[in-house]
C-alpha positions in Angstrom: 24.7 -214.8 53.0 24.6 -211.2 52.0 21.2 -209.1 51.9 22.6 -206.2 50.3 21.8 -205.6 46.7 24.6 -205.2 44.0 25.3 -201.6 42.6 25.4 -203.3 39.2 22.6 -205.7 38.8 23.2 -206.5 35.3 26.7 -207.7 36.3 25.4 -209.5 39.2 22.7 -211.5 37.2 25.1 -212.1 34.2 25.9 -215.8 35.2 22.2 -216.5 34.9 22.2 -215.5 31.2 24.3 -218.6 30.4 22.3 -221.0 28.0 20.9 -224.3 29.4 20.1 -227.5 27.4 18.4 -230.7 28.4 17.2 -232.7 25.5 14.6 -230.7 23.7 14.7 -227.9 26.0 17.4 -225.3 24.7 17.0 -222.4 26.8 18.8 -219.1 26.1 19.2 -218.3 29.7 18.4 -219.6 33.1 15.3 -217.5 33.7 11.9 -219.0 33.5 8.4 -217.8 34.1 6.8 -219.8 36.9 3.4 -221.5 36.4 0.6 -219.3 37.8 -3.2 -219.8 37.3 -5.0 -217.0 35.7 -8.6 -218.3 35.0 -9.1 -216.4 31.9 -9.8 -219.2 29.4 -13.6 -219.4 28.9 -14.7 -223.0 27.9 -11.0 -224.1 28.6 -9.6 -222.3 25.4 -6.8 -219.8 25.8 -7.6 -216.4 24.3 -5.5 -214.2 22.1 -4.9 -212.0 25.0 -3.6 -215.2 26.8 -1.2 -215.8 24.1 0.1 -212.1 24.1 0.5 -212.5 27.9 3.2 -215.2 27.5 4.8 -213.5 24.5 5.5 -210.4 26.3 7.4 -212.1 28.9 9.5 -213.9 26.3 10.1 -210.6 24.5 11.4 -209.2 27.8 14.0 -211.6 28.2 12.6 -214.7 30.1 14.1 -217.7 28.2 11.6 -220.3 29.3 7.8 -219.8 29.6 6.1 -222.4 31.9 2.3 -221.9 31.6 -0.4 -221.8 34.0 -1.8 -225.2 34.9 -3.7 -226.8 31.9 -6.1 -229.5 32.3 -5.3 -233.0 30.7 -7.6 -234.9 28.4 -9.9 -236.5 31.0 -13.2 -235.4 32.9 -12.7 -234.0 36.5 -9.2 -232.7 35.7 -9.8 -229.0 36.9 -12.1 -227.5 39.3 -13.0 -224.3 37.4 -14.4 -223.9 33.8 -12.0 -221.0 33.0 -9.0 -223.0 33.5 -7.2 -223.8 30.0 -7.3 -227.4 28.8 -4.5 -229.0 26.8 -6.7 -231.4 24.8 -9.2 -231.1 21.9 -9.0 -229.2 18.6 -9.9 -225.7 19.7 -7.8 -225.6 22.9 -4.6 -227.0 21.1 -5.1 -224.6 18.2 -5.1 -221.7 20.7 -2.0 -223.2 22.4 -0.3 -223.5 19.2 -0.5 -219.8 18.5 0.9 -219.1 22.0 3.9 -221.6 21.2 4.6 -219.9 17.9 4.4 -216.5 19.5 6.9 -217.4 22.2 9.3 -219.1 19.7 9.3 -216.0 17.6 10.7 -214.1 20.5 13.4 -216.7 21.0 11.8 -218.3 24.2 11.1 -221.8 25.1 7.5 -223.0 25.8 6.6 -225.6 28.3 3.0 -226.5 29.3 2.3 -227.3 32.9 -0.1 -230.4 32.8 -2.5 -230.4 35.7 -5.0 -232.6 37.5 -6.5 -231.2 40.8 -7.5 -234.5 42.2 -9.9 -233.8 45.1 -9.2 -230.1 45.3 -11.8 -227.4 44.5 -10.4 -224.1 43.9 -11.4 -221.7 46.7 -11.2 -218.6 44.4 -14.2 -220.2 42.3 -16.1 -222.4 44.7 -19.3 -222.3 42.7 -17.7 -223.2 39.4 -19.4 -226.2 37.7 -17.0 -229.2 37.5 -17.1 -232.7 36.9 -17.0 -235.4 39.8 -13.7 -235.0 41.6 -11.6 -238.0 42.3 -8.4 -238.5 44.5 -6.4 -241.5 46.0 -8.6 -242.1 48.9 -11.7 -239.7 48.8 -9.5 -236.8 50.6 -8.2 -233.5 49.6 -6.4 -232.9 52.8 -6.4 -234.6 56.4 -10.1 -235.2 57.0 -11.1 -233.0 54.1 -13.5 -234.7 51.7 -12.2 -234.8 48.1 -14.3 -236.6 45.8 -14.4 -240.4 45.4 -11.6 -242.8 45.9 -9.9 -243.7 42.4 -10.3 -247.1 41.1 -7.4 -248.8 39.3 -9.2 -248.0 36.0 -9.3 -244.3 37.1 -5.6 -244.5 37.6 -4.9 -246.0 34.3 -7.2 -243.7 32.5 -5.5 -240.6 34.2 -2.1 -241.8 33.3 -3.2 -242.1 29.7 -4.8 -238.7 29.7 -1.5 -237.1 30.8 0.3 -239.1 28.1 -2.1 -237.8 25.5 -1.4 -234.2 26.4 2.1 -234.9 26.4 2.1 -236.3 23.0 0.0 -233.3 21.8 2.6 -231.0 23.4 5.3 -232.2 21.4 3.2 -232.4 18.2 2.4 -228.7 18.4 6.1 -227.7 19.0 6.4 -227.2 22.8 9.9 -227.7 24.1 9.2 -229.8 27.2 6.3 -230.5 29.5 6.0 -229.9 33.2 3.9 -232.3 35.3 2.2 -230.4 38.4 3.1 -232.8 41.3 3.1 -230.0 44.0 0.8 -228.1 46.3 -1.7 -230.7 47.3 -2.9 -231.6 43.7 -3.3 -235.2 42.5 0.3 -236.4 42.6 0.8 -234.7 45.9 -2.5 -236.3 47.2 -0.7 -239.7 46.5 2.6 -238.8 47.9 1.2 -237.7 51.3 0.3 -240.2 53.8 -2.6 -238.1 55.1 -4.4 -238.2 51.8 -3.1 -241.6 50.5 -4.8 -244.2 52.8 -4.7 -246.9 50.0 -3.9 -250.6 50.8 -2.7 -251.4 47.2 0.5 -250.8 45.5 -0.4 -247.1 45.2 -0.4 -246.6 48.9 1.7 -247.9 51.9 3.8 -246.6 54.8 6.9 -246.0 52.6 6.9 -242.8 50.3 8.5 -244.8 47.6 5.3 -246.8 47.3 3.2 -243.6 47.4 5.3 -242.4 44.3 4.2 -245.3 42.2 1.3 -243.4 40.5 3.5 -240.4 39.7 6.2 -242.9 38.4 3.5 -244.5 35.9 2.3 -241.2 34.8 5.9 -240.2 33.9 6.5 -243.5 32.2 3.4 -243.1 30.3 4.5 -239.7 29.2 7.9 -240.9 28.2 6.6 -243.5 26.1 4.4 -240.9 24.4 7.0 -238.3 23.7 10.2 -240.4 23.2 13.6 -240.3 25.0 14.6 -236.8 23.5 11.7 -234.8 24.7 12.2 -233.2 28.2 10.0 -233.9 31.1 9.9 -231.7 34.2 8.2 -232.5 37.4 7.2 -230.0 39.9 7.1 -230.9 43.6 7.0 -229.4 46.9 6.9 -230.1 50.5 4.1 -227.7 51.5 0.6 -228.1 50.3 -2.6 -226.0 50.4 -3.9 -227.8 53.6 -0.5 -227.7 55.5 2.3 -225.1 54.9 4.7 -226.8 57.2 4.4 -230.5 56.3 7.6 -232.4 55.0 6.9 -235.4 52.8 10.6 -236.0 53.0 11.9 -235.5 56.4 15.5 -236.1 55.6 17.7 -236.5 52.5 17.3 -240.4 52.5 13.5 -240.1 52.3 13.7 -237.5 49.7 15.7 -240.0 47.6 13.2 -242.7 48.2 10.3 -240.2 47.1 12.0 -239.0 43.9 14.0 -241.9 42.6 10.9 -243.8 41.3 10.3 -240.6 39.1 13.9 -240.5 38.0 13.8 -244.1 36.9 10.5 -243.5 35.1 12.0 -240.7 33.1 11.9 -237.2 34.8 14.8 -235.1 33.4 14.4 -232.0 35.4 12.8 -231.2 39.0 11.0 -227.8 39.8 11.4 -227.4 43.5 8.6 -225.2 44.8 9.1 -223.5 48.1 7.8 -220.5 49.6 11.2 -218.7 50.2 14.0 -219.8 48.1 16.6 -218.7 50.5 15.4 -221.0 53.6 17.4 -224.0 54.1 15.4 -227.4 53.7 17.1 -229.3 56.5 18.8 -228.2 59.8 22.6 -228.0 59.7 23.0 -227.4 56.0 22.3 -224.2 53.9 20.9 -225.9 50.9 17.3 -225.2 49.9 14.8 -227.8 48.7 16.2 -227.4 45.2 19.7 -227.8 46.4 18.9 -231.1 48.2 16.8 -232.4 45.2 19.8 -231.9 42.9 22.1 -233.7 45.4 20.0 -236.7 45.8 18.7 -237.2 42.2 21.7 -235.6 40.3 19.2 -234.1 38.0 18.9 -230.5 37.0 16.9 -228.2 39.1 14.6 -225.2 38.7 14.5 -223.1 41.9 11.6 -220.7 42.8 10.0 -219.0 45.9 9.3 -215.2 46.5 12.2 -214.0 44.3 12.3 -210.3 44.1 9.4 -210.0 46.6 8.9 -208.6 50.2 6.7 -211.5 51.3 5.9 -215.1 50.4 2.9 -216.2 48.5 0.6 -217.0 51.4 1.1 -213.5 53.0 -0.2 -212.1 49.7 -3.5 -214.0 50.3 -3.9 -211.8 53.4 -2.1 -208.5 52.9 -2.5 -208.1 49.2 0.2 -205.8 47.7 3.8 -206.7 47.8 6.6 -204.1 47.0 9.6 -205.1 45.1 12.5 -206.4 47.2 15.8 -207.1 45.3 18.3 -207.6 48.3 18.4 -211.4 48.1 19.4 -211.4 44.3 22.9 -211.8 45.5 22.0 -214.8 47.6 20.3 -216.3 44.5 23.5 -216.1 42.3 25.8 -217.3 45.0 23.4 -220.4 45.3 23.6 -220.7 41.4 27.4 -220.5 41.5 27.6 -223.2 44.3 25.6 -225.5 41.7 22.7 -225.7 43.9 20.1 -225.2 41.0 20.2 -224.7 37.1 17.2 -222.6 36.4 15.3 -219.9 38.4 11.5 -219.3 38.0 10.2 -216.0 38.5 6.5 -215.7 39.7 4.6 -212.8 41.1 7.1 -210.2 39.9 6.3 -211.2 36.3 2.8 -211.4 36.9 3.0 -207.8 38.0 5.5 -206.6 35.3 6.4 -208.4 32.3 9.4 -206.3 32.0 10.7 -206.9 35.4 14.2 -208.4 34.4 14.9 -205.8 31.9 14.0 -203.0 34.5 16.1 -204.7 37.2 19.2 -205.1 34.9 18.8 -201.5 33.7 18.5 -200.2 37.3 15.2 -198.8 36.5 13.9 -199.8 40.1 11.5 -196.9 40.6 9.6 -198.3 37.6 8.9 -201.6 38.8 5.2 -202.4 39.1 4.3 -203.8 42.6 2.4 -207.0 42.8 -1.3 -206.6 43.6 -3.3 -209.7 44.0 -6.6 -207.9 43.4 -5.6 -206.7 40.2 -4.0 -210.2 39.4 -7.6 -211.7 39.6 -8.7 -209.4 36.8 -8.3 -210.0 33.2 -4.5 -209.5 32.4 -4.7 -206.0 34.0 -1.2 -206.3 35.3 -0.3 -205.9 31.7 
């Protein structure tokens, strides 16, 4: 793969301006905004500034807006009281305003539905939160994470996701995304270090540990019907182990994801820290490329696009400079059919006009990502 940026970035990125359709999701191009927590929703209600934050990215050419993680309609779904909720009259009215604003700019709107399971947010360790629950009482290996879920807890959680999915369709969203990555509740079921259950939701085979996710997907599918798109975000890495592999080879990956496919997932969002890194030795495909191969489903790829370091390095070093050298790699992967959509994260957090500036060769105008500023109220805007 080349690492030299093209002299004509607009021409380079032109293939990613092709439209994309999957059921209700009719994206004008292949660019998505990645979900990124902001913690600026007092009492769980998105503010007008929050709606404007999403609108600006759609106005600047991002075809699909995937929101920050939003809590579903059940207690103990989030670990900070400034995380927006996707349930209840006031929160949903606020989200409806954001949906309409993004649609007015020609963009698609996709809420990410989230349940943290046994995780607290280390940015906000003192935030009041309801009792945490998790598959077996662990958020990570030997890390306590609330109480172990009963079968009633599991059924109630699936129903809560389904209710939020139903409301998403009602207020005009174009799809939903379920946050199955990074060590939160779905991932706690997937991982044998946090799922120690002896019932049908656990076991030595990852296909068994995917049962909870499949049941949630099925409940959401029943709630929204066959023609509404459901996205599942997955990752190998998680907060407590950046190097772990849930699926150690393509066969295990198929066993992991196939229950969710059969339950109704339409698109997978393959979260990895560096999009250009091969997932398995001896083959250049990244995580998204392998997911597409084993599931035959469309895939969103993501991971440090346009950045000079990955997400975890930013927690230590703080400020990242724009780095465009790997955009040619990205387009080559797209043209080989390894993914269908691409999610931009911190570059859009830093600069809502990132795509426009890149394609217009206004590189010196790009705003670098600064984590300290990102933790302040929409100051990157």
